[in-house]
MIDREN-385388 format. One record per residue (C-alpha): residue in one letter; residue number from 1; x, y, z. Coordinates in steps of 0.5 Angstrom, whole numbers. Layout:
BEGIN
 r   k     u     v     w
 a NUM     X     Y     Z
...
//
This chain:
BEGIN
 r   k     u     v     w
 m   1   153  -232   249
 e   2   156  -234   243
 i   3   154  -227   239
 y   4   158  -223   245
 f   5   164  -227   244
 l   6   164  -226   237
 l   7   162  -218   237
 y   8   168  -218   242
 w   9   173  -221   237
 e  10   170  -218   231
 f  11   171  -211   234
 c  12   177  -212   238
 k  13   180  -214   231
 i  14   177  -207   228
 g  15   180  -203   234
 l  16   187  -206   233
 f  17   187  -204   226
 c  18   183  -198   225
 v  19   189  -193   225
 g  20   187  -186   224
 g  21   182  -185   229
 g  22   174  -186   229
 y  23   173  -184   222
 a  24   178  -189   219
 s  25   174  -195   223
 m  26   168  -194   219
 p  27   170  -198   213
 w  28   172  -204   218
 i  29   166  -203   222
 q  30   161  -203   215
 a  31   165  -209   213
 v  32   164  -213   219
 v  33   157  -211   221
 v  34   154  -210   214
 d  35   158  -214   209
 s  36   161  -220   213
 y  37   155  -222   218
 h  38   149  -218   215
 w  39   147  -216   222
 l  40   145  -209   219
 t  41   143  -206   213
 m  42   147  -201   210
 s  43   142  -196   211
 e  44   142  -198   219
 f  45   149  -197   219
 i  46   149  -190   216
 d  47   144  -189   221
 i  48   148  -191   227
 f  49   154  -187   224
 t  50   150  -181   224
 i  51   148  -182   231
 s  52   155  -183   233
 q  53   157  -177   230
 m  54   151  -173   234
 t  55   153  -176   241
 p  56   159  -174   245
 g  57   165  -178   245
 p  58   169  -182   240
 i  59   166  -184   234
 g  60   169  -191   233
 i  61   167  -192   240
 n  62   160  -189   239
 a  63   159  -193   233
 a  64   161  -200   236
 t  65   156  -199   242
 f  66   150  -197   238
 a  67   152  -203   233
 g  68   153  -208   239
 t  69   146  -205   242
 k  70   142  -206   235
 i  71   145  -213   234
 a  72   145  -216   241
 g  73   142  -211   246
 m  74   146  -209   252
 g  75   150  -215   252
 g  76   152  -213   245
 s  77   153  -206   247
 i  78   158  -208   252
 a  79   162  -213   248
 a  80   163  -209   242
 t  81   165  -203   246
 l  82   170  -207   250
 g  83   173  -211   244
 f  84   174  -204   240
 v  85   178  -201   246
 t  86   182  -207   248
 p  87   187  -206   243
 s  88   188  -199   244
 l  89   189  -199   251
 i  90   194  -205   250
 l  91   198  -201   244
 c  92   198  -194   248
 l  93   201  -197   254
 g  94   206  -201   250
 v  95   208  -195   246
 t  96   208  -190   252
 y  97   213  -195   255
 l  98   217  -195   249
 l  99   217  -188   248
 k 100   219  -187   255
 k 101   224  -192   256
 y 102   227  -191   249
 g 103   226  -183   247
 d 104   225  -181   240
 i 105   224  -188   236
 t 106   225  -186   228
 a 107   222  -193   226
 i 108   215  -192   230
 k 109   215  -184   227
 g 110   216  -187   220
 i 111   211  -193   220
 l 112   206  -187   223
 n 113   208  -183   217
 g 114   207  -189   212
 l 115   200  -190   215
 r 116   197  -183   214
 p 117   195  -184   206
 a 118   192  -191   208
 v 119   188  -188   213
 i 120   186  -182   208
 a 121   184  -188   203
 l 122   179  -191   208
 i 123   176  -185   210
 f 124   175  -183   203
 a 125   172  -190   201
 a 126   167  -190   207
 g 127   165  -183   205
 l 128   164  -185   198
 s 129   159  -191   200
 f 130   155  -186   204
 v 131   155  -181   198
 y 132   152  -187   194
 l 133   147  -188   199
 s 134   145  -181   200
 v 135   144  -179   193
 w 136   142  -185   189
 n 137   140  -190   195
 t 138   144  -195   193
 e 139   151  -198   196
 g 140   155  -197   190
 l 141   155  -193   184
 p 142   149  -194   179
 e 143   149  -195   172
 d 144   144  -189   171
 i 145   147  -184   175
 t 146   142  -179   173
 a 147   137  -183   177
 f 148   139  -179   183
 d 149   135  -177   190
 t 150   134  -170   189
 k 151   133  -168   196
 g 152   139  -172   198
 l 153   143  -169   193
 l 154   141  -162   195
 i 155   142  -163   202
 l 156   149  -166   201
 i 157   151  -160   197
 l 158   148  -155   202
 a 159   152  -159   207
 i 160   159  -159   204
 a 161   158  -151   203
 a 162   156  -151   210
 v 163   162  -155   212
 r 164   167  -151   208
 r 165   164  -144   211
 k 166   166  -148   218
 m 167   159  -149   221
 g 168   159  -153   227
 v 169   157  -161   227
 i 170   151  -160   231
 n 171   148  -154   227
 l 172   150  -158   221
 l 173   146  -164   223
 v 174   140  -160   226
 l 175   139  -156   220
 s 176   140  -162   215
 g 177   135  -166   219
 i 178   130  -160   219
 l 179   131  -159   212
 g 180   130  -167   210
 l 181   124  -166   214
 l 182   121  -160   211
 l 183   123  -163   204
 g 184   120  -170   206
 l 185   113  -166   208
 t 186   113  -162   202
 g 187   114  -168   197
 i 188   119  -164   194
//
């Protein structure tokens, strides 16, 4: 029972402070489930992030659900998901009330404009961690940057090119998975 409360509480804190959407929540989720509590390895976290990206729904909620399931089964899934959405529900109701009652609030707009650069920094930091893991199979920049995973680097470069050409997420993930399988089978 203690694990359920802990999952609820930790994901509640993540939900409260992850301004900027689901991608901005990834560094917070990583900090809790990988770095602080060691419930998941970085590789397991990347897998959860990938699955969350492929399934319908908001990525932050999906990641909370999948992480909770991996950590403590169905009860963990429910606890983490409820924890993640509780602050948003309360904040949205409160902000909606304030906006409806007081109209255009300059202070709130100023705060939100100030948070944008921080959100970009959070997303960038999470993306950098993912690059390290997919290209060098490490959680940080290795001392020898020339010892990279050729398959990982190739798929990353091709995926970036596909994204720049506006390839859809599902097609990108399916083709990347197929390419990873083929490269793995051929031993390249």
